[in-house]
C-alpha positions as CSV (number, residue, x, y, z in Angstrom):
1,M,19.2,41.8,-61.6
2,G,16.6,40.0,-63.7
3,T,15.3,41.1,-67.1
4,T,12.2,42.8,-65.7
5,E,11.9,46.3,-67.1
6,I,12.1,49.1,-64.7
7,D,11.2,52.8,-65.0
8,G,13.8,55.5,-65.8
9,R,14.2,56.7,-62.3
10,K,14.9,53.3,-60.9
11,L,17.3,52.6,-63.8
12,A,19.2,55.8,-63.0
13,I,19.4,54.8,-59.3
14,H,20.6,51.3,-60.3
15,E,23.2,52.6,-62.7
16,A,24.5,55.1,-60.1
17,L,24.8,52.4,-57.5
18,V,26.6,50.0,-59.8
19,A,29.1,52.8,-60.8
20,E,29.7,53.9,-57.2
21,I,30.1,50.3,-56.0
22,R,32.7,49.7,-58.8
23,R,34.4,52.9,-57.9
24,Q,34.6,52.0,-54.2
25,A,35.8,48.5,-55.0
26,E,38.9,50.0,-56.6
27,T,39.9,51.7,-53.3
28,D,41.1,50.1,-50.1
29,L,37.9,50.7,-48.2
30,R,36.8,48.0,-45.8
31,E,33.1,48.9,-46.0
32,L,30.9,50.8,-48.4
33,D,30.7,54.5,-48.1
34,L,27.0,55.0,-47.9
35,V,27.2,58.8,-48.0
36,A,29.1,58.6,-51.3
37,M,26.4,56.2,-52.6
38,A,23.7,58.7,-51.6
39,V,25.6,61.5,-53.3
40,A,25.9,59.4,-56.5
41,I,22.2,58.7,-56.5
42,D,21.5,62.4,-55.8
43,R,23.6,63.3,-58.8
44,A,21.9,60.7,-61.0
45,L,18.5,62.1,-60.1
46,G,19.5,65.7,-61.0
47,G,20.7,66.9,-57.6
48,D,23.9,68.8,-57.0
49,G,25.9,65.6,-56.2
50,V,28.0,67.4,-53.6
51,M,29.4,65.6,-50.6
52,P,28.2,67.1,-47.3
53,G,30.4,70.0,-46.4
54,G,31.6,70.3,-50.1
55,E,31.4,73.4,-52.2
56,V,28.4,73.8,-54.5
57,D,29.5,75.1,-57.8
58,E,26.6,77.1,-59.3
59,G,28.7,77.9,-62.4
60,K,28.8,81.7,-61.9
61,T,32.0,83.6,-61.7
62,P,32.1,86.8,-59.6
63,A,31.9,88.9,-62.7
64,E,28.6,87.2,-63.7
65,L,26.9,87.9,-60.3
66,N,24.4,90.7,-59.8
67,A,21.7,91.5,-57.2
68,A,19.2,89.2,-58.9
69,N,21.4,86.0,-58.9
70,D,23.8,86.6,-56.0
71,A,22.1,84.2,-53.5
């Protein structure tokens, strides 16, 4: 990538892609896992970063749940 400055969102996407490609390069995959790359970008942009079918951890224990936040 050149030295052209990019905005924060694009920088976050770039950094997420670089990190995920490096992570995948350390495995024995024969091709890039594009879903994992999409999840990495989602996480970098403030999403839940959970793989499809994975559990979303909302950070609440059963004792902390009530009618207002038990959704």
